[in-house]
Biopython code that builds the backbone (N, CA, C, O; Angstrom):
import numpy as np
from Bio.PDB.StructureBuilder import StructureBuilder

atoms = [
    (1, "MET", "N", (87.765, 59.596, 92.878)),
    (1, "MET", "CA", (88.572, 60.357, 91.964)),
    (1, "MET", "C", (89.983, 59.800, 91.975)),
    (1, "MET", "O", (90.574, 59.577, 93.032)),
    (2, "ARG", "N", (90.501, 59.585, 90.803)),
    (2, "ARG", "CA", (91.812, 58.969, 90.671)),
    (2, "ARG", "C", (92.866, 60.044, 90.420)),
    (2, "ARG", "O", (92.672, 60.932, 89.590)),
    (3, "ILE", "N", (93.976, 59.956, 91.136)),
    (3, "ILE", "CA", (95.078, 60.902, 90.957)),
    (3, "ILE", "C", (96.208, 60.168, 90.267)),
    (3, "ILE", "O", (96.687, 59.140, 90.745)),
    (4, "GLU", "N", (96.627, 60.712, 89.134)),
    (4, "GLU", "CA", (97.707, 60.083, 88.367)),
    (4, "GLU", "C", (99.020, 60.803, 88.618)),
    (4, "GLU", "O", (99.040, 61.982, 88.974)),
    (5, "ALA", "N", (100.093, 60.096, 88.433)),
    (5, "ALA", "CA", (101.424, 60.656, 88.611)),
    (5, "ALA", "C", (101.724, 61.659, 87.499)),
    (5, "ALA", "O", (101.206, 61.555, 86.387)),
    (6, "LEU", "N", (102.566, 62.624, 87.826)),
    (6, "LEU", "CA", (102.978, 63.605, 86.823)),
    (6, "LEU", "C", (103.896, 62.956, 85.810)),
    (6, "LEU", "O", (104.762, 62.157, 86.165)),
    (7, "LYS", "N", (103.707, 63.297, 84.565)),
    (7, "LYS", "CA", (104.581, 62.788, 83.508)),
    (7, "LYS", "C", (105.482, 63.935, 83.073)),
    (7, "LYS", "O", (105.017, 64.945, 82.546)),
    (8, "LEU", "N", (106.770, 63.761, 83.300)),
    (8, "LEU", "CA", (107.730, 64.795, 82.967)),
    (8, "LEU", "C", (108.319, 64.548, 81.592)),
    (8, "LEU", "O", (108.723, 63.431, 81.270)),
    (9, "ALA", "N", (108.364, 65.586, 80.792)),
    (9, "ALA", "CA", (108.970, 65.478, 79.469)),
    (9, "ALA", "C", (110.471, 65.714, 79.604)),
    (9, "ALA", "O", (110.906, 66.497, 80.449)),
    (10, "SER", "N", (111.247, 65.050, 78.788)),
    (10, "SER", "CA", (112.693, 65.245, 78.836)),
    (10, "SER", "C", (113.035, 66.607, 78.232)),
    (10, "SER", "O", (112.370, 67.082, 77.311)),
    (11, "VAL", "N", (114.062, 67.207, 78.761)),
    (11, "VAL", "CA", (114.493, 68.523, 78.315)),
    (11, "VAL", "C", (115.710, 68.345, 77.418)),
    (11, "VAL", "O", (116.707, 67.746, 77.821)),
    (12, "HIS", "N", (115.621, 68.862, 76.213)),
    (12, "HIS", "CA", (116.744, 68.794, 75.284)),
    (12, "HIS", "C", (117.590, 70.047, 75.443)),
    (12, "HIS", "O", (117.085, 71.093, 75.849)),
    (13, "SER", "N", (118.867, 69.944, 75.125)),
    (13, "SER", "CA", (119.765, 71.088, 75.274)),
    (13, "SER", "C", (119.356, 72.250, 74.364)),
    (13, "SER", "O", (119.590, 73.408, 74.709)),
    (14, "SER", "N", (118.751, 71.960, 73.210)),
    (14, "SER", "CA", (118.320, 73.047, 72.331)),
    (14, "SER", "C", (117.190, 73.851, 72.959)),
    (14, "SER", "O", (117.087, 75.056, 72.728)),
    (15, "MET", "N", (116.334, 73.194, 73.758)),
    (15, "MET", "CA", (115.261, 73.903, 74.449)),
    (15, "MET", "C", (115.830, 74.849, 75.501)),
    (15, "MET", "O", (115.353, 75.974, 75.655)),
    (16, "VAL", "N", (116.837, 74.396, 76.214)),
    (16, "VAL", "CA", (117.442, 75.218, 77.250)),
    (16, "VAL", "C", (118.109, 76.435, 76.636)),
    (16, "VAL", "O", (118.003, 77.529, 77.190)),
    (17, "GLU", "N", (118.796, 76.283, 75.505)),
    (17, "GLU", "CA", (119.453, 77.409, 74.842)),
    (17, "GLU", "C", (118.429, 78.424, 74.365)),
    (17, "GLU", "O", (118.673, 79.627, 74.456)),
    (18, "LYS", "N", (117.277, 77.966, 73.855)),
    (18, "LYS", "CA", (116.237, 78.890, 73.407)),
    (18, "LYS", "C", (115.671, 79.679, 74.579)),
    (18, "LYS", "O", (115.322, 80.850, 74.432)),
    (19, "ILE", "N", (115.579, 79.048, 75.726)),
    (19, "ILE", "CA", (115.049, 79.735, 76.898)),
    (19, "ILE", "C", (116.071, 80.714, 77.458)),
    (19, "ILE", "O", (115.705, 81.822, 77.851)),
    (20, "LYS", "N", (117.328, 80.336, 77.503)),
    (20, "LYS", "CA", (118.364, 81.171, 78.072)),
    (20, "LYS", "C", (118.654, 82.422, 77.250)),
    (20, "LYS", "O", (118.827, 83.503, 77.813)),
    (21, "THR", "N", (118.708, 82.292, 75.955)),
    (21, "THR", "CA", (119.181, 83.362, 75.090)),
    (21, "THR", "C", (118.389, 84.662, 75.220)),
    (21, "THR", "O", (119.016, 85.705, 75.405)),
    (22, "PRO", "N", (117.045, 84.675, 75.136)),
    (22, "PRO", "CA", (116.346, 85.948, 75.237)),
    (22, "PRO", "C", (116.487, 86.615, 76.599)),
    (22, "PRO", "O", (116.469, 87.843, 76.692)),
    (23, "ILE", "N", (116.623, 85.828, 77.639)),
    (23, "ILE", "CA", (116.740, 86.408, 78.968)),
    (23, "ILE", "C", (118.084, 87.103, 79.135)),
    (23, "ILE", "O", (118.154, 88.177, 79.733)),
    (24, "GLU", "N", (119.139, 86.512, 78.621)),
    (24, "GLU", "CA", (120.477, 87.048, 78.829)),
    (24, "GLU", "C", (120.806, 88.208, 77.895)),
    (24, "GLU", "O", (121.725, 88.975, 78.185)),
    (25, "GLU", "N", (120.097, 88.359, 76.803)),
    (25, "GLU", "CA", (120.397, 89.428, 75.864)),
    (25, "GLU", "C", (119.974, 90.766, 76.440)),
    (25, "GLU", "O", (118.865, 90.905, 76.954)),
    (26, "GLY", "N", (120.855, 91.748, 76.354)),
    (26, "GLY", "CA", (120.531, 93.095, 76.771)),
    (26, "GLY", "C", (120.453, 93.307, 78.273)),
    (26, "GLY", "O", (120.027, 94.374, 78.715)),
    (27, "LYS", "N", (120.840, 92.350, 79.050)),
    (27, "LYS", "CA", (120.777, 92.492, 80.501)),
    (27, "LYS", "C", (122.159, 92.798, 81.047)),
    (27, "LYS", "O", (123.164, 92.263, 80.580)),
    (28, "LYS", "N", (122.187, 93.679, 82.056)),
    (28, "LYS", "CA", (123.432, 93.983, 82.738)),
    (28, "LYS", "C", (123.540, 93.076, 83.961)),
    (28, "LYS", "O", (122.534, 92.671, 84.543)),
    (29, "ASN", "N", (124.757, 92.771, 84.331)),
    (29, "ASN", "CA", (124.895, 92.007, 85.565)),
    (29, "ASN", "C", (124.750, 92.952, 86.756)),
    (29, "ASN", "O", (124.713, 94.171, 86.591)),
    (30, "PHE", "N", (124.670, 92.391, 87.926)),
    (30, "PHE", "CA", (124.376, 93.167, 89.126)),
    (30, "PHE", "C", (125.445, 94.211, 89.406)),
    (30, "PHE", "O", (125.130, 95.325, 89.824)),
    (31, "GLY", "N", (126.690, 93.866, 89.182)),
    (31, "GLY", "CA", (127.788, 94.809, 89.415)),
    (31, "GLY", "C", (127.718, 96.021, 88.508)),
    (31, "GLY", "O", (127.961, 97.145, 88.947)),
    (32, "GLU", "N", (127.385, 95.798, 87.243)),
    (32, "GLU", "CA", (127.249, 96.921, 86.310)),
    (32, "GLU", "C", (126.078, 97.811, 86.702)),
    (32, "GLU", "O", (126.165, 99.036, 86.615)),
    (33, "PHE", "N", (124.989, 97.198, 87.133)),
    (33, "PHE", "CA", (123.835, 97.970, 87.563)),
    (33, "PHE", "C", (124.185, 98.863, 88.750)),
    (33, "PHE", "O", (123.814, 100.037, 88.777)),
    (34, "LEU", "N", (124.898, 98.311, 89.728)),
    (34, "LEU", "CA", (125.290, 99.095, 90.902)),
    (34, "LEU", "C", (126.258, 100.209, 90.531)),
    (34, "LEU", "O", (126.158, 101.320, 91.052)),
    (35, "THR", "N", (127.191, 99.917, 89.636)),
    (35, "THR", "CA", (128.146, 100.931, 89.212)),
    (35, "THR", "C", (127.435, 102.095, 88.527)),
    (35, "THR", "O", (127.753, 103.256, 88.785)),
    (36, "ASP", "N", (126.477, 101.790, 87.655)),
    (36, "ASP", "CA", (125.716, 102.844, 86.979)),
    (36, "ASP", "C", (124.903, 103.660, 87.970)),
    (36, "ASP", "O", (124.846, 104.885, 87.863)),
    (37, "ALA", "N", (124.274, 102.997, 88.931)),
    (37, "ALA", "CA", (123.451, 103.697, 89.914)),
    (37, "ALA", "C", (124.304, 104.606, 90.792)),
    (37, "ALA", "O", (123.912, 105.738, 91.075)),
    (38, "LEU", "N", (125.462, 104.121, 91.223)),
    (38, "LEU", "CA", (126.340, 104.956, 92.042)),
    (38, "LEU", "C", (126.908, 106.125, 91.240)),
    (38, "LEU", "O", (127.106, 107.213, 91.779)),
    (39, "GLY", "N", (127.166, 105.902, 89.969)),
    (39, "GLY", "CA", (127.621, 106.994, 89.107)),
    (39, "GLY", "C", (126.561, 108.071, 88.957)),
    (39, "GLY", "O", (126.875, 109.260, 88.926)),
    (40, "GLU", "N", (125.312, 107.655, 88.864)),
    (40, "GLU", "CA", (124.216, 108.623, 88.748)),
    (40, "GLU", "C", (124.062, 109.430, 90.039)),
    (40, "GLU", "O", (123.841, 110.640, 89.990)),
    (41, "VAL", "N", (124.177, 108.766, 91.191)),
    (41, "VAL", "CA", (124.104, 109.473, 92.471)),
    (41, "VAL", "C", (125.258, 110.458, 92.586)),
    (41, "VAL", "O", (125.079, 111.583, 93.054)),
    (42, "ASN", "N", (126.432, 110.037, 92.161)),
    (42, "ASN", "CA", (127.602, 110.925, 92.203)),
    (42, "ASN", "C", (127.391, 112.147, 91.315)),
    (42, "ASN", "O", (127.727, 113.262, 91.713)),
    (43, "SER", "N", (126.843, 111.953, 90.125)),
    (43, "SER", "CA", (126.618, 113.096, 89.237)),
    (43, "SER", "C", (125.571, 114.051, 89.819)),
    (43, "SER", "O", (125.690, 115.264, 89.647)),
    (44, "LEU", "N", (124.552, 113.528, 90.503)),
    (44, "LEU", "CA", (123.572, 114.401, 91.160)),
    (44, "LEU", "C", (124.233, 115.212, 92.276)),
    (44, "LEU", "O", (123.926, 116.391, 92.453)),
    (45, "GLN", "N", (125.132, 114.588, 93.018)),
    (45, "GLN", "CA", (125.851, 115.304, 94.069)),
    (45, "GLN", "C", (126.727, 116.419, 93.468)),
    (45, "GLN", "O", (126.777, 117.532, 93.992)),
    (46, "GLN", "N", (127.405, 116.103, 92.375)),
    (46, "GLN", "CA", (128.249, 117.105, 91.723)),
    (46, "GLN", "C", (127.425, 118.253, 91.155)),
    (46, "GLN", "O", (127.842, 119.409, 91.228)),
    (47, "ASN", "N", (126.246, 117.943, 90.583)),
    (47, "ASN", "CA", (125.369, 118.995, 90.060)),
    (47, "ASN", "C", (124.893, 119.910, 91.181)),
    (47, "ASN", "O", (124.815, 121.125, 90.994)),
    (48, "ALA", "N", (124.574, 119.347, 92.339)),
    (48, "ALA", "CA", (124.134, 120.157, 93.473)),
    (48, "ALA", "C", (125.260, 121.063, 93.966)),
    (48, "ALA", "O", (125.032, 122.231, 94.280)),
    (49, "THR", "N", (126.460, 120.524, 94.032)),
    (49, "THR", "CA", (127.610, 121.326, 94.459)),
    (49, "THR", "C", (127.885, 122.450, 93.472)),
    (49, "THR", "O", (128.134, 123.586, 93.878)),
    (50, "LYS", "N", (127.842, 122.142, 92.175)),
    (50, "LYS", "CA", (128.061, 123.153, 91.142)),
    (50, "LYS", "C", (126.991, 124.234, 91.196)),
    (50, "LYS", "O", (127.299, 125.416, 91.044)),
    (51, "ALA", "N", (125.741, 123.844, 91.411)),
    (51, "ALA", "CA", (124.659, 124.817, 91.501)),
    (51, "ALA", "C", (124.857, 125.739, 92.703)),
    (51, "ALA", "O", (124.588, 126.937, 92.619)),
    (52, "SER", "N", (125.329, 125.182, 93.824)),
    (52, "SER", "CA", (125.595, 126.003, 95.006)),
    (52, "SER", "C", (126.711, 127.008, 94.739)),
    (52, "SER", "O", (126.601, 128.175, 95.114)),
    (53, "PHE", "N", (127.777, 126.559, 94.096)),
    (53, "PHE", "CA", (128.876, 127.463, 93.768)),
    (53, "PHE", "C", (128.439, 128.536, 92.772)),
    (53, "PHE", "O", (128.833, 129.697, 92.886)),
    (54, "ASP", "N", (127.620, 128.137, 91.793)),
    (54, "ASP", "CA", (127.121, 129.106, 90.813)),
    (54, "ASP", "C", (126.230, 130.154, 91.469)),
    (54, "ASP", "O", (126.275, 131.325, 91.093)),
    (55, "LEU", "N", (125.429, 129.750, 92.438)),
    (55, "LEU", "CA", (124.587, 130.703, 93.149)),
    (55, "LEU", "C", (125.443, 131.666, 93.961)),
    (55, "LEU", "O", (125.178, 132.868, 93.985)),
    (56, "ALA", "N", (126.468, 131.140, 94.626)),
    (56, "ALA", "CA", (127.349, 131.988, 95.427)),
    (56, "ALA", "C", (128.138, 132.950, 94.550)),
    (56, "ALA", "O", (128.449, 134.065, 94.970)),
    (57, "ALA", "N", (128.466, 132.519, 93.325)),
    (57, "ALA", "CA", (129.235, 133.369, 92.413)),
    (57, "ALA", "C", (128.350, 134.363, 91.663)),
    (57, "ALA", "O", (128.854, 135.254, 90.978)),
    (58, "GLY", "N", (127.044, 134.211, 91.792)),
    (58, "GLY", "CA", (126.134, 135.132, 91.119)),
    (58, "GLY", "C", (125.759, 134.716, 89.710)),
    (58, "GLY", "O", (125.130, 135.489, 88.989)),
    (59, "LYS", "N", (126.129, 133.515, 89.304)),
    (59, "LYS", "CA", (125.796, 133.032, 87.961)),
    (59, "LYS", "C", (124.340, 132.601, 87.857)),
    (59, "LYS", "O", (123.748, 132.654, 86.779)),
    (60, "LEU", "N", (123.761, 132.172, 88.986)),
    (60, "LEU", "CA", (122.353, 131.780, 89.022)),
    (60, "LEU", "C", (121.576, 132.802, 89.836)),
    (60, "LEU", "O", (122.022, 133.228, 90.901)),
    (61, "GLN", "N", (120.428, 133.187, 89.337)),
    (61, "GLN", "CA", (119.578, 134.125, 90.059)),
    (61, "GLN", "C", (118.425, 133.414, 90.758)),
    (61, "GLN", "O", (117.853, 133.942, 91.712)),
    (62, "ASP", "N", (118.084, 132.218, 90.283)),
    (62, "ASP", "CA", (116.929, 131.501, 90.814)),
    (62, "ASP", "C", (117.388, 130.485, 91.849)),
    (62, "ASP", "O", (118.032, 129.492, 91.510)),
    (63, "ILE", "N", (117.059, 130.734, 93.098)),
    (63, "ILE", "CA", (117.480, 129.836, 94.174)),
    (63, "ILE", "C", (116.735, 128.503, 94.131)),
    (63, "ILE", "O", (117.192, 127.515, 94.706)),
    (64, "SER", "N", (115.597, 128.476, 93.455)),
    (64, "SER", "CA", (114.830, 127.226, 93.396)),
    (64, "SER", "C", (115.589, 126.145, 92.626)),
    (64, "SER", "O", (115.446, 124.961, 92.931)),
    (65, "GLN", "N", (116.390, 126.532, 91.637)),
    (65, "GLN", "CA", (117.196, 125.546, 90.907)),
    (65, "GLN", "C", (118.208, 124.881, 91.835)),
    (65, "GLN", "O", (118.432, 123.672, 91.767)),
    (66, "VAL", "N", (118.806, 125.681, 92.691)),
    (66, "VAL", "CA", (119.786, 125.150, 93.645)),
    (66, "VAL", "C", (119.096, 124.235, 94.650)),
    (66, "VAL", "O", (119.615, 123.169, 94.981)),
    (67, "THR", "N", (117.938, 124.646, 95.132)),
    (67, "THR", "CA", (117.197, 123.854, 96.107)),
    (67, "THR", "C", (116.763, 122.523, 95.510)),
    (67, "THR", "O", (116.869, 121.485, 96.164)),
    (68, "ILE", "N", (116.277, 122.545, 94.280)),
    (68, "ILE", "CA", (115.845, 121.313, 93.619)),
    (68, "ILE", "C", (117.024, 120.377, 93.395)),
    (68, "ILE", "O", (116.905, 119.173, 93.626)),
    (69, "ALA", "N", (118.161, 120.907, 92.950)),
    (69, "ALA", "CA", (119.348, 120.078, 92.730)),
    (69, "ALA", "C", (119.830, 119.463, 94.044)),
    (69, "ALA", "O", (120.222, 118.297, 94.084)),
    (70, "ALA", "N", (119.797, 120.259, 95.122)),
    (70, "ALA", "CA", (120.241, 119.751, 96.424)),
    (70, "ALA", "C", (119.293, 118.670, 96.943)),
    (70, "ALA", "O", (119.743, 117.671, 97.503)),
    (71, "GLU", "N", (117.988, 118.861, 96.763)),
    (71, "GLU", "CA", (117.026, 117.862, 97.229)),
    (71, "GLU", "C", (117.123, 116.574, 96.420)),
    (71, "GLU", "O", (117.003, 115.484, 96.979)),
    (72, "LYS", "N", (117.339, 116.688, 95.108)),
    (72, "LYS", "CA", (117.529, 115.484, 94.286)),
    (72, "LYS", "C", (118.728, 114.689, 94.784)),
    (72, "LYS", "O", (118.665, 113.467, 94.914)),
    (73, "ALA", "N", (119.813, 115.392, 95.059)),
    (73, "ALA", "CA", (121.022, 114.722, 95.539)),
    (73, "ALA", "C", (120.793, 114.088, 96.910)),
    (73, "ALA", "O", (121.261, 112.980, 97.170)),
    (74, "THR", "N", (120.078, 114.785, 97.778)),
    (74, "THR", "CA", (119.805, 114.262, 99.115)),
    (74, "THR", "C", (118.934, 113.011, 99.059)),
    (74, "THR", "O", (119.214, 112.025, 99.741)),
    (75, "ILE", "N", (117.888, 113.050, 98.254)),
    (75, "ILE", "CA", (116.989, 111.904, 98.141)),
    (75, "ILE", "C", (117.707, 110.712, 97.514)),
    (75, "ILE", "O", (117.518, 109.575, 97.945)),
    (76, "ALA", "N", (118.533, 110.969, 96.495)),
    (76, "ALA", "CA", (119.281, 109.884, 95.865)),
    (76, "ALA", "C", (120.255, 109.246, 96.856)),
    (76, "ALA", "O", (120.424, 108.027, 96.871)),
    (77, "MET", "N", (120.890, 110.067, 97.677)),
    (77, "MET", "CA", (121.827, 109.537, 98.672)),
    (77, "MET", "C", (121.087, 108.740, 99.740)),
    (77, "MET", "O", (121.568, 107.691, 100.168)),
    (78, "GLN", "N", (119.932, 109.218, 100.174)),
    (78, "GLN", "CA", (119.153, 108.481, 101.167)),
    (78, "GLN", "C", (118.694, 107.129, 100.617)),
    (78, "GLN", "O", (118.743, 106.118, 101.317)),
    (79, "LEU", "N", (118.252, 107.121, 99.370)),
    (79, "LEU", "CA", (117.837, 105.864, 98.750)),
    (79, "LEU", "C", (119.010, 104.898, 98.646)),
    (79, "LEU", "O", (118.868, 103.705, 98.916)),
    (80, "THR", "N", (120.163, 105.416, 98.256)),
    (80, "THR", "CA", (121.362, 104.578, 98.142)),
    (80, "THR", "C", (121.728, 103.972, 99.501)),
    (80, "THR", "O", (122.079, 102.795, 99.587)),
    (81, "MET", "N", (121.645, 104.770, 100.542)),
    (81, "MET", "CA", (121.972, 104.267, 101.872)),
    (81, "MET", "C", (120.964, 103.218, 102.336)),
    (81, "MET", "O", (121.349, 102.241, 102.979)),
    (82, "GLN", "N", (119.687, 103.402, 102.023)),
    (82, "GLN", "CA", (118.682, 102.411, 102.413)),
    (82, "GLN", "C", (118.885, 101.092, 101.665)),
    (82, "GLN", "O", (118.739, 100.015, 102.242)),
    (83, "VAL", "N", (119.219, 101.186, 100.383)),
    (83, "VAL", "CA", (119.492, 99.961, 99.611)),
    (83, "VAL", "C", (120.718, 99.255, 100.172)),
    (83, "VAL", "O", (120.730, 98.031, 100.307)),
    (84, "ARG", "N", (121.752, 100.032, 100.499)),
    (84, "ARG", "CA", (122.957, 99.443, 101.098)),
    (84, "ARG", "C", (122.631, 98.754, 102.412)),
    (84, "ARG", "O", (123.116, 97.654, 102.677)),
    (85, "ASN", "N", (121.811, 99.396, 103.236)),
    (85, "ASN", "CA", (121.439, 98.799, 104.523)),
    (85, "ASN", "C", (120.673, 97.491, 104.324)),
    (85, "ASN", "O", (120.887, 96.529, 105.063)),
    (86, "LYS", "N", (119.790, 97.450, 103.342)),
    (86, "LYS", "CA", (119.034, 96.220, 103.076)),
    (86, "LYS", "C", (119.952, 95.109, 102.574)),
    (86, "LYS", "O", (119.780, 93.946, 102.939)),
    (87, "VAL", "N", (120.910, 95.459, 101.750)),
    (87, "VAL", "CA", (121.862, 94.459, 101.246)),
    (87, "VAL", "C", (122.713, 93.914, 102.388)),
    (87, "VAL", "O", (122.952, 92.709, 102.465)),
    (88, "VAL", "N", (123.167, 94.789, 103.269)),
    (88, "VAL", "CA", (123.964, 94.353, 104.411)),
    (88, "VAL", "C", (123.127, 93.468, 105.328)),
    (88, "VAL", "O", (123.616, 92.449, 105.817)),
    (89, "ASP", "N", (121.878, 93.842, 105.568)),
    (89, "ASP", "CA", (120.998, 93.014, 106.394)),
    (89, "ASP", "C", (120.779, 91.633, 105.771)),
    (89, "ASP", "O", (120.789, 90.619, 106.469)),
    (90, "ALA", "N", (120.584, 91.606, 104.464)),
    (90, "ALA", "CA", (120.384, 90.318, 103.779)),
    (90, "ALA", "C", (121.646, 89.469, 103.874)),
    (90, "ALA", "O", (121.562, 88.262, 104.097)),
    (91, "TYR", "N", (122.806, 90.083, 103.708)),
    (91, "TYR", "CA", (124.076, 89.358, 103.818)),
    (91, "TYR", "C", (124.240, 88.776, 105.223)),
    (91, "TYR", "O", (124.623, 87.617, 105.385)),
    (92, "GLN", "N", (123.946, 89.591, 106.232)),
    (92, "GLN", "CA", (124.074, 89.117, 107.604)),
    (92, "GLN", "C", (123.096, 87.982, 107.892)),
    (92, "GLN", "O", (123.428, 87.038, 108.609)),
    (93, "GLU", "N", (121.899, 88.075, 107.334)),
    (93, "GLU", "CA", (120.921, 87.016, 107.523)),
    (93, "GLU", "C", (121.384, 85.707, 106.876)),
    (93, "GLU", "O", (121.199, 84.628, 107.438)),
    (94, "ILE", "N", (121.980, 85.814, 105.701)),
    (94, "ILE", "CA", (122.505, 84.626, 105.021)),
    (94, "ILE", "C", (123.663, 84.009, 105.811)),
    (94, "ILE", "O", (123.785, 82.787, 105.902)),
    (95, "MET", "N", (124.505, 84.867, 106.375)),
    (95, "MET", "CA", (125.644, 84.358, 107.138)),
    (95, "MET", "C", (125.207, 83.677, 108.436)),
    (95, "MET", "O", (125.926, 82.823, 108.954)),
    (96, "ARG", "N", (124.047, 84.041, 108.964)),
    (96, "ARG", "CA", (123.541, 83.401, 110.180)),
    (96, "ARG", "C", (122.888, 82.049, 109.922)),
    (96, "ARG", "O", (122.658, 81.276, 110.853)),
    (97, "MET", "N", (122.591, 81.766, 108.655)),
    (97, "MET", "CA", (121.941, 80.492, 108.334)),
    (97, "MET", "C", (122.876, 79.319, 108.618)),
    (97, "MET", "O", (124.082, 79.389, 108.382)),
    (98, "GLN", "N", (122.291, 78.245, 109.129)),
    (98, "GLN", "CA", (123.066, 77.044, 109.362)),
    (98, "GLN", "C", (122.913, 76.130, 108.156)),
    (98, "GLN", "O", (121.815, 75.900, 107.650)),
    (99, "VAL", "N", (124.040, 75.627, 107.724)),
    (99, "VAL", "CA", (124.022, 74.747, 106.555)),
    (99, "VAL", "C", (124.030, 73.307, 106.959)),
    (99, "VAL", "O", (124.018, 72.425, 106.100)),
]
sb = StructureBuilder()
sb.init_structure("model")
sb.init_model(0)
sb.init_chain("A")
sb.init_seg("    ")
for serial, (resi, resn, name, xyz) in enumerate(atoms, 1):
    if name == "N":
        sb.init_residue(resn, " ", resi, " ")
    sb.init_atom(name, np.array(xyz, "f"), 0.0, 1.0, " ", f" {name:<3s}", serial, name[0])
structure = sb.get_structure()
């Protein structure tokens, strides 16, 4: 059985632009994604705090709404902390690499 060498086609700049354009359209960069995610966690925390104050003031009669809001905020905060820990671990691992 004969093995032949790979034949590579040349890449034109117009091909690269066609490939790049659909990927970059409508995408947020990493910083924007993190900012949006942290804003959402913050709003969940504020909703839980407001629900607690409303329950204490007598505006809410159903304690389950307060419990659900508090649990949503707690789970979102735990997820945020786990993602942060993974990012820090990855950064530390990269810094330990020898170049």
